[in-house]
N, C-alpha and C positions, 0 to 999 in steps of 0.2 A: 594876550593880555586880561582879556575880560575874566579868565578863570583866575587869575592871579588876584583881582580884586575882590573877587567872591571869597575865595579862600581868608582873604585879609579881614574881612568884615566878620566872618563867620568865626574867627579865631577870637575877635574881641567881643563878641557879644557872649554874656556869660547866662545859663540857665537860670530861671525862676523870675520871680516879679520885683518891680521895682515897688519902692515904699510909697510913691504917689498912687500907683495902680491897686496896694490893698488899701491906703485910706480911701479910695473912691468906692471900692466895693463894699467897706464897712459902713461907709456912710449911706451908701444907698441902702444896705439892709436896715439900717437903724431908720430911715426914713420910712420905708415900706411897713417897718413893725409899728412905728408909731401911728401912722396913717390907719392900718388895720384895726388897732386897740382903740382909735378916737371913732371909727366907723361904728365897729361891733359894740362897743360899751357893754361889756358882759353884765357890769351890775345893774344897768338902767334896763337892760333887756331882761334880765331875771325878774326884775320888779314889773314890767309890763306883763309876762306871763302870769306872775302871781295875781296881780290886779283883774287880769281877764279871767282867770279862775274864780275868784272872789264875785266878780260881776255875775257869771255863769251860777256859781252856787246860791247866790242871792235870787235870781229869777227861778231857779230850780225850787226854792223852799215857798218863793210866793205861788208858783205853778201848782206843788203840792197842796197849798193851803185851798187855791180857787178849785181844786178838784175834789176837796173833801168838801168844800161847801157845796159845790153841785151837788154831790151824793148826799148831802145831809140837809137839803131845804134852805142853803145859804147860811147854814151855822158856821162860824169858825171853829177850830178846835177848842176844846174845852179851856177857856182862859179863867172860871173862877176859881178852880182848886188851884192853881198856879199864881195867881194873881198877875199875869202878864199885862193886863188891861188897866190896873189899877194907877190913877193919876195921870193918865196919857206918858208915863215912865217907861223907857225902854229897859227891857231885862234880856239878859244873856239868854240865848235860847238854850243851850245845855250847861249846867255847872256841876261842879261834884271833884271827886278826885281824879288824877289821872288815871287813863287807863283805857279799854277798849271803847270804841263807840257804842251807844246803846243801840240795838236792834230788838225788834220783837221777838223775835225768838230766846233773847238772853244773849247769846254770845258770851264769850268768857270774859269775866271782869266786868262786864256791863253793869250800870246802873241806872235802871229807867226811872226811878223816882227824881232824877236830878234835871229832867227836861221839862222846860217850860211849855206854854202853848199847847197842851196836851199833843206833844209829838209822839207821845207813842200811840196815839190812834192814826197820826201821817204814817207811821211805820207796819200799820196792820197789814200781814201779808205781803208786804213789799208794794202794796197797791199804789201808794203815793210816793213814798222815798223809801230806797233801799237801805240809806243809812243817811246819818246825820252829817253834813257837811262840816268840816272844820277848815280854820284858816290854813293857807298852803304856804304860808311863811313861818310854820312850824317844821316842815321836812315829814311830819308824821302823820298816821291814821289815828292816833290815839288822841284822847282829848287833852289838849295841851296846857298845863298848868291849870286846870279845872275847869276851863272854858272852851268853846268853839269859836270864840270872837265874832259872833253874829247875833244880831240883836234883833228884837220885834217889840213893836209898841202897837195898841188899836186906840183910837179916839170914840168918844161916845155915839159917833155917827156911822162908825163900822169901817173907817179907815185904817188900814193896816200899813205899817212901813216895817219892811225887813230892810238891815242897814250892816254894812261891813265896812270897816276902815281900811283906805288902799295903802300903798308904801309912802305916801307922800303925806298921809294923816287926814285926808279928803274922805268924805261920806260916800259909799256907793250904795245907792237905795233902790229899792223898788215897792211900788205902792199900789194896793188893791182894794177896792172898795167891796164891802160883802153886805148883804141885806139884813143880817140877823146878827148884829155884832155880841 
C-alpha cells in the first residue's frame, strides 16, 4: 500500500516551478540589486575619487612651490611677468588652447607661455613637478577647454592659496606662507 500512495503523488506532481516560487525569486533578485546599487552609489563614489585626486593635486602644487622657495631663498615662482599676484585675485594656473600639458622639454603641442605662476620654473628638469595637474573630471591629460581648473593667488604678506573646486562646488585649498612674496 505504501508504494501505491507514492506512485499516485508522483503522478500528480508536474515538473517546473509554481508562479509563487518564480515571483519570490524575482522579488529577491530585485531587492538585492536595489541594495547593491544603493550601497555602492557609483556616481557618488566616482565623485569622491575625483575630489581625492583634486586634493592630492592641490597639495602637490603647493609642495612644488615650497620646494622651489626653499631652493630660491624663500622666493615664490615669478609672479610679476604673469600677474598672478595682482589685487589678490585668483588666476588660473594654466590657460590657453586645448592640447598637451606643458612640460619643460616642450612636448608635442605644449604651450609654455600660457602658464601663470612661473610654472615653467616648477617644471625645470622635473625637479618640482613632472607635469601640470589637470582636473580629473575631464577624463583627459590634456588641458581641457583651455584651463587646468586649478587657481592660485598670493597676498602682500606672502600667503599663497592654491584652489580647486570639488564635485559639490566647494573649494579644496592648500595654503602656504612664503618669506619673499
